[in-house]
C-alpha positions in Angstrom: 21.9 7.6 14.4 18.7 9.6 14.8 16.8 10.9 11.7 14.9 14.2 11.6 12.0 14.2 9.3 9.9 17.4 8.8 6.5 16.7 10.2 3.3 16.9 8.0 -0.4 16.7 8.7 -0.3 12.9 8.8 2.0 13.0 11.8 -0.1 15.3 14.0 -2.0 12.7 15.8 1.0 10.8 17.1 2.7 13.9 18.1 -0.4 15.2 19.9 -0.8 11.8 21.7 2.8 12.2 23.0 2.3 15.8 23.9 -0.9 15.0 25.8 0.9 12.2 27.6 3.2 14.8 29.1 0.3 17.1 29.8 -1.7 14.5 31.7 1.2 12.8 33.6 4.0 15.2 34.2 4.9 18.8 35.1 7.0 19.2 31.9 4.1 21.2 30.4 1.7 23.3 32.3 -1.7 22.5 30.8 -3.8 20.4 33.2 -5.3 18.0 30.6 -5.0 17.0 27.0 -5.4 19.6 24.3 -7.2 19.5 21.0 -5.6 19.2 17.6 -6.6 22.8 16.9 -4.8 24.1 20.0 -1.7 21.9 19.3 -1.5 23.5 15.8 -1.0 26.9 17.5 2.1 25.6 19.3 3.8 23.6 16.4 4.1 24.5 12.8 3.6 22.2 9.8 4.9 23.3 6.3 5.9 26.7 7.5 8.7 28.6 5.8 10.5 29.6 9.0 9.3 27.5 12.0 9.8 23.8 11.8 8.6 20.6 13.5 10.5 17.4 13.1 9.8 13.8 13.9 12.7 12.1 15.7 13.1 8.6 14.3 15.5 5.7 14.2 13.8 2.4 13.7 10.5 3.9 15.0 9.0 7.2 16.2 11.0 8.3 19.2 9.3 11.7 19.6 9.3 15.2 18.0 11.1 18.5 18.3 10.4 21.9 17.1 11.4 25.5 16.5 8.4 27.8 17.1 7.5 31.5 17.3 8.8 33.1 20.5 6.4 36.1 20.5 3.9 37.3 17.9 5.6 40.7 17.3 7.8 41.7 14.5 10.6 42.7 16.9 11.1 39.0 17.7 11.5 37.6 14.2 15.1 36.5 14.8 14.2 34.8 18.1 12.5 31.4 18.4 11.6 28.9 21.1 12.7 25.3 20.9 11.1 22.1 22.4 11.7 18.4 22.6 9.3 15.6 23.5 10.5 12.1 23.5 8.6 8.9 24.3 9.3 8.1 28.0 11.3 4.9 27.0 13.7 7.0 24.9 14.5 9.7 27.6 17.7 9.5 29.5 19.6 7.8 26.6 21.8 10.8 25.7 19.9 11.9 22.6 19.4 15.5 23.9 22.6 17.1 22.7 22.2 15.8 19.2 18.6 16.9 19.0 19.4 20.4 20.3 22.3 20.7 17.8 19.9 19.8 15.0 17.5 22.5 16.1 20.3 25.1 16.4 21.5 24.2 12.9 18.0 24.5 11.5 17.5 27.8 13.4 20.6 29.3 11.8 19.5 28.2 8.4 16.2 30.0 9.1 18.1 33.2 10.1 17.2 32.8 13.7 19.9 34.3 16.0 18.6 33.5 19.4 16.9 30.4 20.7 14.9 30.2 24.0 14.1 27.0 26.0 11.3 27.3 28.6 11.6 24.6 31.2 9.7 23.6 34.3 11.8 23.7 37.4 10.8 20.0 38.1 12.3 18.9 34.7 15.8 18.5 36.1 17.1 16.5 33.1 16.3 19.3 30.7 17.7 21.9 33.0 21.0 20.0 33.2 21.0 19.4 29.4 20.6 23.1 28.5 23.2 24.2 31.1 25.6 21.6 29.7 25.1 22.8 26.2 26.1 26.4 27.0 22.7 28.0 27.4 22.4 30.9 29.8 19.7 31.1 32.3 18.0 34.4 31.5 14.8 34.2 33.7 13.4 32.3 36.7 9.7 32.9 37.3 8.9 31.5 40.8 5.6 29.7 41.5 4.0 31.0 38.3 2.2 27.7 37.6 0.2 25.2 39.6 -0.3 21.6 38.6 -1.0 18.4 40.6 -1.4 20.6 43.8 2.2 21.9 43.5 3.4 25.4 42.8 5.9 25.4 39.9 8.7 27.6 38.6 9.4 28.3 35.0 12.9 28.8 33.9 14.0 30.3 30.6 17.4 29.6 29.0 18.8 31.3 25.9 21.6 30.8 23.4 22.8 33.4 21.0 23.7 31.4 17.8 
């Protein structure tokens, strides 16, 4: 059974290393190269009252997941974005539904009513996961990003909790 441990400052480097792996080797995230710790801290929250970042653990560090600010406007205070990053050796093992349920439960506790997932069109596993979990596709931005010489679509899913 997976454990979810709220991340702290001591966890940032291993989370950033995993995130940078995805930036440098995949089209899951659209940055072209690794980012700094300062930039990473604008995307995940540590010790925040509302937005949470969790280590995903069992016998070891499997990855991390988070609930983050959707937009920096007061009108969006009940909406948040969620994300999941697992070490490559732990993807495809069926952990997704449990991790998303954990994020949804946490979001409800934080009085968040709508969660958004932003997914690259090439991330077929995540697209299938969110469809299977009852998320509604609410946007499809065609060819809005370019990485590794390819034009990429960005697809947004939402779920009203």
